N, C-alpha and C positions, 0 to 999 in steps of 0.2 A: 445420382441414382442410376441404377442399371436395369430395372424392369421396364419393359416396353409398354407404352400406352395400349389399353385394351382395344382401342379403335385403330391401332396401327399394326404393322407387321414387324418382322425381325430385321428389316433394313436399318442400318445405323447412320450412314451418310450417303449423300448423292454428290455426283461430281460437279454440279452446277453451283455449289456454294462458292461465291466469289472471294470469300475471305480465306482462301487456302484450305487448311484442314480444321478450322475452328468448329467446335461442337456447341450447339445451342440446345438447351433443354427447357421444357415447361413441364413441371411435375405436379401431380395432384396426389395428396395423401388424405384419405377419408378415415377419420378416427371414430371409434366408438365413443359415445358420450362419456362413459366412465374413464376413458383413457385420454381425454383431451390434454390434460396437463402433462401426462407422461409423453405423449406424442410431441407436443410442443417443445419440451425440454430436449428430447432426442434430436429433433430437427434443428434446433438452435445449436446444439453441439456440433452437428454436421456442418452447419453454415459457418460457424466460427473456425472449425478445423479446416474447411475448404479454403477459407480466405488466407490461411497461412501457406498454402501450396502455391508454388511458382506457376504451375500450369492453369490455375484458376483466374479468370478475368472478372467474373461477376458471380455472386451467390447471394440471392435475396429470398427471404421467407415472408409470405403474405397470409393474412386472413382475409376473408371476403364477407361483405355485408350480406346477410341472409343465408349464409352457409357456415354456421358456428362450428360444425364438426370437421370442416375441410381446411387443409393447409395447402398452399401453393408455393412451389419453388421456381424461380427463374434463374437459369445458370448459363454461363458461357465458359468454355474451356479452350485452351490453346489447341488441343488436338485430342484424338481418341486415346492416345497413349497416356496423356495426362489424366483423362477421365478414368481409365482403367487403374491407374495408380491410386486415384482417389478411392476407388472401391475397396482397396486393401486396408484402409485405415480403420481402427476400432470404432471411431465415431460414425463412420458410414455403415459399418456392419450393424451397429446398434439401431440406426434408423431403419434398415431393412428388416431387422428382427421384430419391429412393430407388426409386421405382417403375420406373425405367429398367433397373436391373441388380441391385438389392440386395434385392428382396422376392420372396417365393414366390407372392404374389397381390396384386391391387390393394388399396390402402388402403381399409378398410371403415369407413364412417361411419354411425352412428345419429343421426338428428335426433330428439330426445326431447321428449315432452310430460309435464310433471310433473302427475300426476292430482290430487294434493292439495298444492299449493304453500302455503308459509307466507304469511301476510298481510303479512309485513315487506317493505318495499321492497328489491329486490335491490341489493346494494352490492359494491364491490370487496373481495375477501378478502385478508387477509394470510396467506400460505401457512404452514401448519405441518403436519408429518407426523403422522398419526393412524392408529389401527388401522382398516382399511378393508376392506369386502367389496363386490364388485360381482357381481351375479347376473343374467345374461341368461336370460330365460325364453322358451321357445316352447311355446305351448299346443297341445293337440290341436284339430282343427277343431271349432268350435262351443263351446269351453270357455272362451273369453276372458272372457265376462261373469261366469262363476262365479269365475274367478281374481281379477278386479277386486273382486268382492263380498267375498271373503275379506280382501283387503288393505285395503279401505275401513274395516273394523273394526279391523284389526291396526295400521295405521300410527299412529293417535293414541295407542294404548297404548304403543308402543315409544318414541315421542318423550318420554314421561314417565319412562322408566326412567333410573336413575342412570348417568351416563357417556355417554349418547347425545348426540352432537353434531349429526348429520344422519341422517335416514331418509326417503328419497324413492323413490316408486314411479312409474315412467314407462312410458308406452306409446311404441312406436316409430312415427314417422310413416310411413304408407304400407303398413303390414302389421299388421292387427288381431290377429295371433297372437303378436307379439313384444313383450316387456316387458323393462325393465331396472330392477333394484333397486339402489340406491346407499345404503350405510350407513357411517357413520363413528362411531368410539367413542374416548373419551379414552384407554383402555388396553385391552390384550388381556383383562385380568381382567373388565372391564365387558362385553365381548362374550361371554366365556365364561359369565358370569352370565346374560346375556340368553338364551343358547342353552339354559339349564337351565329357563327359565320354562315353566310349563305351557302358557301361551298360544302360545309359540314351538313347542313340541313338537306341539301340536294343529294349528297352521298347517301345519307341514311334512307332517304326516299327511294333511291335507285337500287340500294342494296337489298332492301326488305323483300322484294319479290323473288330474289335469288336464293334465299335461305330456307333451311328447314327450321321452323319456328320464326321468332321475330328478333330484331336487333336488341331491344331492351332486355329480353330474357337471356341473351348471350353475354351481356356485359358483366364482368366481375369487378365490382367496386371494391378494390382491395386496399388494405392497410398494411404498410410495411412494418413488420414486427421483428425485423432482423436484429435489432439492438436490445430487445427485451430479454430479461433474465427469467 
């Protein structure tokens, strides 16, 4: 997707992305109730098309509990050139065309920077649905460094837990107070066990005072619908 998130500015990438020129996106598409089916079909076509492109590493479509009109995309691209090529395809244009009559707001896009990327060279993923949480954070003014410091210690611990597949903490390009946590687990049981860990309980307690709103309200309990027709 190519529209920028409303809470972000027109910057596309920052130089501190350790994985070279990789582009990471978190996208929200808010459908009108009468257009949910149409929006879902258009977004699925975009997902399936993107996965055929050499420059696409990851393309997932999610729905979220409590947000029946919203769809969320998580994307990784080899570089900005690959993303720009993606924009030229008819299936991508059809997704953007939803903004004409079928959405309640413009498509929102987060361009993300993974603060602690893995050292592995990015590769194209074979999609498989996993237990996933996506958590957009907005900190109170001046609290962003404190939030980053908490996750700097937390991220490597979680990556060692049984059943963890991915655990990435991102800042949003163009707004120092916005962050996105993306975590994937082999099973719901693994995630439940993670949530019982004392380190997780302590993190939530320490994060809460730093945020606008509370942690639970920020969590998107998402369902991977990338394979649905």
